[in-house]
C-alpha positions as a printed NumPy array, in Angstrom:
array([[ -9.913, -31.771, -23.769],
       [-11.99 , -33.737, -21.236],
       [ -9.651, -32.665, -18.412],
       [-10.055, -29.028, -19.37 ],
       [-13.837, -29.393, -19.395],
       [-13.692, -31.067, -15.994],
       [-11.706, -28.245, -14.38 ],
       [-13.643, -25.48 , -16.098],
       [-16.877, -26.966, -14.695],
       [-15.38 , -28.05 , -11.374],
       [-17.58 , -26.672,  -8.597],
       [-14.682, -26.812,  -6.165],
       [-12.706, -24.488,  -8.443],
       [-15.441, -21.875,  -8.226],
       [-15.93 , -22.395,  -4.484],
       [-12.178, -22.048,  -3.868],
       [-12.129, -18.802,  -5.814],
       [-15.109, -17.366,  -3.945],
       [-13.763, -18.423,  -0.535],
       [-10.331, -16.968,  -1.246],
       [-11.888, -13.718,  -2.457],
       [-14.092, -13.473,   0.643],
       [-11.104, -13.94 ,   2.951],
       [ -9.195, -11.278,   1.045],
       [-12.067,  -8.78 ,   1.295],
       [-12.298,  -9.297,   5.051],
       [ -8.53 ,  -9.101,   5.554],
       [ -8.054,  -5.976,   3.496],
       [-10.856,  -4.24 ,   5.352],
       [ -9.492,  -5.259,   8.735],
       [ -5.739,  -4.87 ,   8.145],
       [ -5.482,  -2.643,   5.099],
       [ -4.16 ,   0.864,   5.529],
       [ -6.417,   3.208,   3.543],
       [ -4.722,   6.451,   2.731],
       [ -6.651,   9.526,   1.775],
       [ -5.5  ,  10.548,  -1.669],
       [ -8.652,  12.075,  -3.109],
       [ -7.751,  13.188,  -6.578],
       [ -4.393,  11.418,  -6.296],
       [ -2.325,  14.49 ,  -6.966],
       [  0.202,  16.529,  -5.113],
       [ -1.609,  19.824,  -5.318],
       [ -4.737,  18.498,  -3.666],
       [ -3.644,  18.864,  -0.063],
       [ -2.794,  22.543,  -0.532],
       [ -6.016,  24.533,  -0.825],
       [ -4.947,  27.896,   0.514],
       [ -7.095,  30.974,  -0.069],
       [ -5.53 ,  34.362,   0.658],
       [ -7.311,  37.544,   1.668],
       [ -5.633,  40.926,   1.699],
       [ -6.202,  43.15 ,   4.682],
       [ -4.46 ,  46.169,   6.136],
       [ -2.683,  43.882,   8.651],
       [ -1.344,  41.48 ,   6.013],
       [ -2.52 ,  38.206,   4.547],
       [ -5.112,  35.958,   6.128],
       [ -4.698,  32.432,   4.688],
       [ -6.981,  29.463,   4.958],
       [ -5.182,  26.192,   4.437],
       [ -7.2  ,  22.992,   4.785],
       [ -9.514,  24.717,   7.232],
       [ -6.755,  26.203,   9.447],
       [ -6.346,  29.943,   9.685],
       [ -2.815,  31.347,   9.435],
       [ -2.079,  35.04 ,   9.759],
       [  1.069,  36.82 ,   8.656],
       [  2.034,  40.425,   8.301],
       [  4.763,  39.807,   5.721],
       [  5.755,  37.368,   3.046],
       [  6.317,  34.479,   5.46 ],
       [  2.762,  33.259,   4.895],
       [  3.283,  33.181,   1.147],
       [  6.537,  31.294,   1.626],
       [  4.762,  28.731,   3.794],
       [  2.117,  28.174,   1.151],
       [  4.78 ,  27.89 ,  -1.547],
       [  6.623,  25.337,   0.546],
       [  3.427,  23.356,   1.028],
       [  2.657,  23.442,  -2.684],
       [  6.126,  22.254,  -3.65 ],
       [  6.066,  18.962,  -5.503],
       [  6.731,  16.023,  -3.203],
       [  7.387,  12.855,  -5.253],
       [  7.591,  10.631,  -2.196],
       [  4.202,  11.731,  -0.975],
       [  2.644,  11.341,  -4.414],
       [  4.047,   7.827,  -4.858],
       [  2.867,   6.651,  -1.429],
       [ -0.604,   8.026,  -2.132],
       [ -0.809,   6.186,  -5.437],
       [  0.311,   2.805,  -4.104],
       [ -1.779,   3.13 ,  -0.941],
       [ -5.441,   2.394,  -0.35 ],
       [ -8.257,   4.954,  -0.179],
       [-11.895,   5.368,   0.811],
       [-12.834,   6.607,  -2.661],
       [-11.941,   5.694,  -6.232],
       [-10.478,   8.643,  -8.107],
       [-11.581,   9.091, -11.719],
       [-10.223,  12.434, -12.945],
       [ -9.549,  16.014, -11.913],
       [ -7.487,  17.644,  -9.201],
       [ -8.124,  19.119,  -5.786],
       [-11.701,  20.144,  -5.088],
       [-12.503,  19.66 ,  -8.774],
       [-11.589,  15.97 ,  -8.597],
       [-14.255,  13.461,  -9.541],
       [-14.217,  10.219,  -7.585],
       [-16.525,   7.367,  -6.648],
       [-17.282,   7.423,  -2.904],
       [-17.096,   4.018,  -1.245],
       [-18.954,   2.701,   1.813],
       [-17.38 ,   3.318,   5.202],
       [-18.201,   0.514,   7.638],
       [-16.942,   0.999,  11.178],
       [-17.739,  -0.698,  14.455],
       [-17.074,   0.302,  18.041],
       [-18.525,  -0.912,  21.298],
       [-20.139,   2.44 ,  22.091],
       [-21.641,   3.213,  18.67 ],
       [-22.195,  -0.252,  17.188],
       [-22.019,  -0.6  ,  13.419],
       [-22.036,   2.625,  11.411],
       [-22.36 ,   2.567,   7.622],
       [-22.174,   5.711,   5.51 ],
       [-20.616,   7.073,   2.336],
       [-17.026,   8.306,   2.365],
       [-18.244,  11.465,   0.585],
       [-19.45 ,  12.699,   3.991],
       [-15.813,  13.234,   4.951],
       [-15.405,  15.735,   2.064],
       [-11.972,  14.37 ,   1.129],
       [-10.964,  14.182,   4.782],
       [-11.659,  17.839,   5.572],
       [-14.787,  17.355,   7.683],
       [-15.812,  14.872,  10.396],
       [-19.027,  12.879,  10.243],
       [-21.001,  11.048,  12.942],
       [-18.146,  11.541,  15.377],
       [-15.544,  10.062,  13.003],
       [-12.892,  11.668,  10.823],
       [-10.035,  10.727,   8.502],
       [ -6.545,  11.363,   9.84 ],
       [ -3.577,  12.399,   7.719],
       [ -2.958,   8.723,   6.833],
       [ -6.543,   8.202,   5.697],
       [ -7.509,   6.06 ,   8.694],
       [-10.918,   6.442,  10.309],
       [-10.43 ,   7.846,  13.809],
       [-12.532,   9.595,  16.431],
       [-13.343,  13.262,  15.966],
       [-12.649,  13.609,  19.675],
       [ -8.922,  12.889,  19.782],
       [ -9.078,  12.142,  23.512],
       [-11.287,   9.1  ,  22.801],
       [ -9.08 ,   6.001,  22.902],
       [-11.775,   3.416,  22.187],
       [-10.849,   0.906,  19.479],
       [-12.469,   1.371,  16.056],
       [-12.807,  -1.671,  13.818],
       [-12.681,  -0.44 ,  10.227],
       [-14.29 ,  -2.922,   7.798],
       [-14.858,  -0.382,   5.038],
       [-15.067,  -1.293,   1.375],
       [-11.943,   0.572,   0.363],
       [-10.518,   0.993,  -3.121],
       [ -8.526,  -2.238,  -2.916],
       [-11.552,  -4.204,  -1.707],
       [-13.701,  -2.767,  -4.508],
       [-10.956,  -3.59 ,  -7.027],
       [-10.827,  -7.188,  -5.788],
       [-14.59 ,  -7.425,  -6.179],
       [-14.382,  -6.159,  -9.75 ],
       [-11.534,  -8.556, -10.6  ],
       [-13.291, -11.503,  -8.927],
       [-16.564, -10.818, -10.727],
       [-14.652, -10.642, -14.005],
       [-12.893, -13.92 , -13.214],
       [-16.112, -15.706, -12.192],
       [-17.83 , -14.559, -15.394],
       [-14.81 , -15.775, -17.367],
       [-14.815, -19.208, -15.711],
       [-18.573, -19.701, -16.052],
       [-18.436, -18.574, -19.682],
       [-15.587, -20.991, -20.375],
       [-17.541, -23.835, -18.763],
       [-20.589, -23.135, -20.96 ],
       [-18.369, -22.812, -24.025],
       [-16.847, -26.268, -23.432],
       [-20.28 , -27.769, -22.787],
       [-21.745, -26.372, -25.995],
       [-18.68 , -27.138, -28.146],
       [-17.564, -30.584, -27.059],
       [-14.565, -31.842, -28.987],
       [-13.905, -28.427, -30.546],
       [-11.064, -26.011, -29.89 ],
       [-12.054, -22.952, -27.841],
       [-12.398, -19.604, -29.543],
       [-11.782, -15.989, -28.604],
       [-10.524, -15.227, -25.12 ],
       [-11.065, -18.851, -24.101],
       [ -8.371, -19.85 , -26.568],
       [ -6.013, -17.635, -24.545],
       [ -7.11 , -19.   , -21.158],
       [ -6.831, -22.706, -22.063],
       [ -3.003, -22.689, -22.487],
       [ -2.675, -21.042, -19.067],
       [ -4.802, -23.765, -17.463],
       [ -2.786, -26.463, -19.22 ],
       [  0.444, -24.772, -18.178],
       [ -0.516, -24.728, -14.489],
       [ -1.731, -28.34 , -14.686],
       [  1.094, -29.907, -16.702],
       [  4.102, -27.746, -15.76 ],
       [  3.283, -26.697, -12.207],
       [  0.826, -28.994, -10.418],
       [  1.742, -32.434, -11.756],
       [  5.561, -32.125, -11.546],
       [  5.378, -30.599,  -8.046],
       [  2.601, -32.637,  -6.437],
       [  2.463, -35.811,  -8.508],
       [ -0.485, -38.197,  -8.414],
       [ -2.538, -35.948,  -6.117],
       [ -2.185, -32.921,  -8.391],
       [ -5.824, -32.952,  -9.51 ],
       [ -6.993, -32.625,  -5.903],
       [ -5.16 , -29.321,  -5.45 ],
       [ -5.404, -28.01 ,  -9.009],
       [ -8.598, -25.954,  -8.404],
       [ -6.878, -24.115,  -5.548],
       [ -3.726, -23.494,  -7.572],
       [ -5.75 , -22.232, -10.539],
       [ -7.729, -19.921,  -8.237],
       [ -4.542, -18.486,  -6.747],
       [ -2.853, -18.048, -10.121],
       [ -5.743, -16.349, -11.894],
       [ -6.647, -14.185,  -8.892],
       [ -3.101, -12.799,  -8.682],
       [ -2.68 , -12.537, -12.456],
       [ -5.985, -10.72 , -13.076],
       [ -5.408,  -8.27 , -10.208],
       [ -1.853,  -7.621, -11.42 ],
       [ -3.177,  -6.796, -14.894],
       [ -5.966,  -4.589, -13.552],
       [ -3.385,  -2.739, -11.446],
       [ -1.54 ,  -1.714, -14.615],
       [ -4.631,  -0.061, -16.121],
       [ -4.377,   3.637, -15.208],
       [ -8.12 ,   4.324, -15.487],
       [-11.212,   2.901, -13.806],
       [-11.712,   0.014, -13.058],
       [ -7.936,  -0.389, -12.859],
       [ -5.176,   1.397, -11.022],
       [ -5.585,  -0.25 ,  -7.604],
       [ -2.49 ,  -1.733,  -6.002],
       [ -4.213,  -4.914,  -4.775],
       [ -1.361,  -7.429,  -4.806],
       [  0.949,  -4.697,  -3.523],
       [ -1.096,  -4.631,  -0.302],
       [  0.518,  -6.644,   2.494],
       [ -2.888,  -7.692,   3.886],
       [ -3.866,  -9.314,   0.579],
       [ -0.603, -11.214,   0.155],
       [ -0.766, -12.255,   3.813],
       [ -4.171, -13.918,   3.375],
       [ -3.007, -15.671,   0.21 ],
       [ -0.001, -16.987,   2.153],
       [ -2.255, -18.064,   5.048],
       [ -4.475, -20.018,   2.622],
       [ -1.375, -21.864,   1.384],
       [ -0.142, -22.406,   4.964],
       [ -3.48 , -23.903,   6.064],
       [ -3.597, -26.125,   2.97 ],
       [ -0.071, -27.423,   3.569],
       [ -0.626, -27.913,   7.307],
       [ -3.844, -29.899,   6.983],
       [ -2.681, -31.842,   3.929],
       [  0.622, -32.94 ,   5.419],
       [  0.872, -36.716,   5.889],
       [  2.575, -38.555,   8.728],
       [  5.882, -38.728,   6.851],
       [  5.888, -34.942,   6.472],
       [  5.401, -34.393,  10.216],
       [  7.81 , -37.2  ,  11.07 ],
       [ 10.475, -35.421,   9.02 ],
       [  9.879, -32.278,  11.101],
       [  9.621, -33.764,  14.594],
       [ 11.685, -36.95 ,  14.115],
       [ 14.217, -36.191,  11.368],
       [ 16.716, -38.815,  10.222],
       [ 19.619, -37.414,  12.231],
       [ 21.261, -38.435,  15.489],
       [ 18.985, -37.796,  18.484],
       [ 21.401, -35.326,  20.048],
       [ 20.893, -33.069,  17.012],
       [ 17.106, -32.835,  17.525],
       [ 17.564, -29.764,  19.708],
       [ 19.003, -27.958,  16.663],
       [ 17.166, -29.527,  13.721],
       [ 13.586, -29.53 ,  15.06 ],
       [ 13.474, -25.742,  15.773],
       [ 14.929, -25.096,  12.313],
       [ 12.32 , -27.339,  10.663],
       [  9.488, -25.688,  12.623],
       [ 10.8  , -22.265,  11.71 ],
       [ 10.8  , -23.319,   8.055],
       [  7.114, -24.241,   8.287],
       [  6.277, -20.616,   9.075],
       [  8.986, -18.982,   6.98 ],
       [  7.747, -20.507,   3.73 ],
       [  4.374, -18.683,   3.694],
       [  6.063, -15.579,   5.119],
       [  8.445, -15.496,   2.16 ],
       [  5.502, -16.001,  -0.21 ],
       [  3.784, -12.999,   1.33 ],
       [  6.803, -10.691,   1.156],
       [  7.936, -11.718,  -2.34 ],
       [  4.634, -10.871,  -4.022],
       [  4.119,  -7.69 ,  -2.002],
       [  7.643,  -6.364,  -2.557],
       [  7.881,  -7.097,  -6.284],
       [  4.52 ,  -5.604,  -7.216],
       [  5.001,  -2.534,  -5.014],
       [  8.527,  -1.967,  -6.325],
       [  7.267,  -2.001,  -9.906],
       [  4.687,   0.678,  -9.197],
       [  7.23 ,   2.809,  -7.338],
       [  9.728,   2.64 , -10.216],
       [  7.096,   3.638, -12.784],
       [  5.89 ,   6.554, -10.656],
       [  9.503,   7.525,  -9.962],
       [ 10.291,   7.867, -13.676],
       [  7.078,   9.824, -14.18 ],
       [  7.96 ,  12.168, -11.294],
       [ 11.218,  13.191, -12.982],
       [  9.197,  15.461, -15.282],
       [  7.848,  17.485, -12.368],
       [ 11.085,  17.408, -10.356],
       [ 13.084,  18.929, -13.222],
       [ 10.139,  21.112, -14.206],
       [ 10.191,  22.672, -10.732],
       [ 13.827,  23.656, -11.338],
       [ 13.184,  25.022, -14.803],
       [ 10.309,  24.618, -17.294],
       [ 12.896,  24.01 , -20.014],
       [ 14.436,  21.139, -18.056],
       [ 10.964,  19.676, -17.522],
       [ 10.253,  19.669, -21.256],
       [ 13.714,  18.31 , -22.021],
       [ 13.48 ,  15.359, -19.666],
       [  9.868,  14.519, -20.59 ],
       [ 10.592,  12.291, -23.626],
       [ 13.173,  10.264, -21.717],
       [ 10.914,   9.972, -18.668],
       [  7.917,   8.888, -20.731],
       [ 10.065,   6.37 , -22.635],
       [ 11.285,   4.765, -19.399],
       [  7.74 ,   4.802, -17.995],
       [  6.372,   2.993, -21.05 ],
       [  9.27 ,   0.499, -20.946],
       [  8.649,  -0.261, -17.257],
       [  4.921,  -0.595, -17.889],
       [  5.585,  -3.187, -20.589],
       [  8.028,  -4.949, -18.277],
       [  5.343,  -4.984, -15.587],
       [  3.136,  -7.002, -17.949],
       [  5.764,  -9.742, -17.788],
       [  6.138,  -9.309, -14.026],
       [  2.345,  -9.622, -13.61 ],
       [  2.536, -13.131, -15.06 ],
       [  5.843, -14.097, -13.428],
       [  4.727, -13.203,  -9.906],
       [  1.48 , -15.13 , -10.289],
       [  3.462, -18.079, -11.671],
       [  6.126, -17.996,  -8.934],
       [  3.558, -17.774,  -6.136],
       [  1.601, -20.687,  -7.615],
       [  4.729, -22.771,  -8.287],
       [  6.073, -22.362,  -4.75 ],
       [  2.634, -23.141,  -3.337],
       [  2.544, -26.339,  -5.39 ],
       [  6.053, -27.294,  -4.249],
       [  5.129, -26.8  ,  -0.572],
       [  1.972, -28.879,  -1.038],
       [  3.989, -31.543,  -2.858],
       [  6.481, -31.766,   0.006],
       [  3.644, -32.129,   2.533],
       [  1.86 , -34.88 ,   0.571],
       [  4.888, -36.786,  -0.705],
       [  4.591, -40.538,  -0.162],
       [  7.153, -42.415,   1.918],
       [  8.795, -44.378,  -0.905],
       [  9.135, -41.229,  -3.02 ],
       [ 10.665, -39.398,  -0.078],
       [ 13.216, -42.167,   0.418],
       [ 14.138, -42.176,  -3.295],
       [ 14.596, -38.411,  -3.35 ],
       [ 16.656, -38.613,  -0.163],
       [ 19.017, -41.219,  -1.682]])
C-alpha cells in the first residue's frame, strides 16, 4: 500500500500529466484540422429558401442566390439535401470551433469556443466562434472555409494564419485532464487520511489499474528503473484511457474524437521518443552505431537501426489514431444504415432500424474494451522502448545469448 500512496502523491506524476496535457493542447491547436459541423447533422448545410415569382423560383442556399425557371432548381436542392453518410461521418470524427449540444441546422444549440489566430499583419486576434454564424459570415477579416479552417475573407491574401484556437478537441482534453487531476488529488488525500485501509468508491477501481501498470507493464519491461518512469507511464495510460471513455459518451462533455486526432497521437509519440532518446545509455547507442556484426555490414545495419528509432514512435502514433478512428467510423456507419435505407423507402428504414441499432450498441460496448486495450498497448510499447534504451550491459548480453 505504501507504493500506491507514494505514486498517488508523487509530484512528478502530476507534473508529467500537466506537461503532457499542455503539449497536447498546443499541438492540437497548431496542427489539428477543425471542421465546421455546427449541429453535426447532414441537413445543416442545406438551408435553401424558395420564393415564387412569375419568372420561376429564386432560391437562397447558404447565402448564394440561384435562379431557375423550371424544376432544375428544385432538383439541385433535393440533390444537396440528399443524405451523405460519408460527409456526416467525417464531420463527427473531425474537430470543430464549437461544441454541439442538440438541435439541427439554424435551430442547433452549441457552445461557441474561443478563436485565437495570429498573423504578422493583424497580430493576435481573439474572439468567439459564434461570430462566424456557423461559417456563414466572415468576422474581422477572417472566415471559415468548407473544411472549417480559419482563412482570410479576402481569398487573394496569401499571408500565413497561425490558428491556435481552443477547438472542440482541445476543450475536451481540458475537461478530461481536469477530471483526471481531480481524481489523482482526491486519491492522494484518500490514501493520506486512510493509511493502512483499502480504498473505497471509485478509488477502489483506480488502484488495480495503477498496480497493473506498475507490476505487469513497467517492472517487467523496464526492470530496476521502473519506478523512475512509472509516473510518465501512468500519465500516458490514464490520459488515453479517460479521453477514450469520454469519446464514447454521446452527450456533453463527451463525444469528442480526441485520441482519433493525429496531432494528439503525434505529441504522445514525441513525448515517448524524447524520453527514450534522452534516457538511452551508452550500450543502447553502441548497439545502434556499433552493432555486433562484421564492419562491412555497418552500411546496411546502421541505417536500419536509425530508421527503427524513428519508426517506433511513428507506429505508436498511427496505431492509436487508426484504431480509435476506425471504431467511431464503424459505429457511425451502422447508424447511417437507417437513413440510407430510409431514403430508399420509409418501410426499409423502419425494417433495418432494429438491426442497425443492435450492431451500434454492440460496437459501442466493444469500444469500451478497445478504449482500455489501446491505452494499455500504447503504454506497454512505450515501456518496452524505454526498457530497451535503459537496459544494462550484462542484461543485454544475457538476452542476446
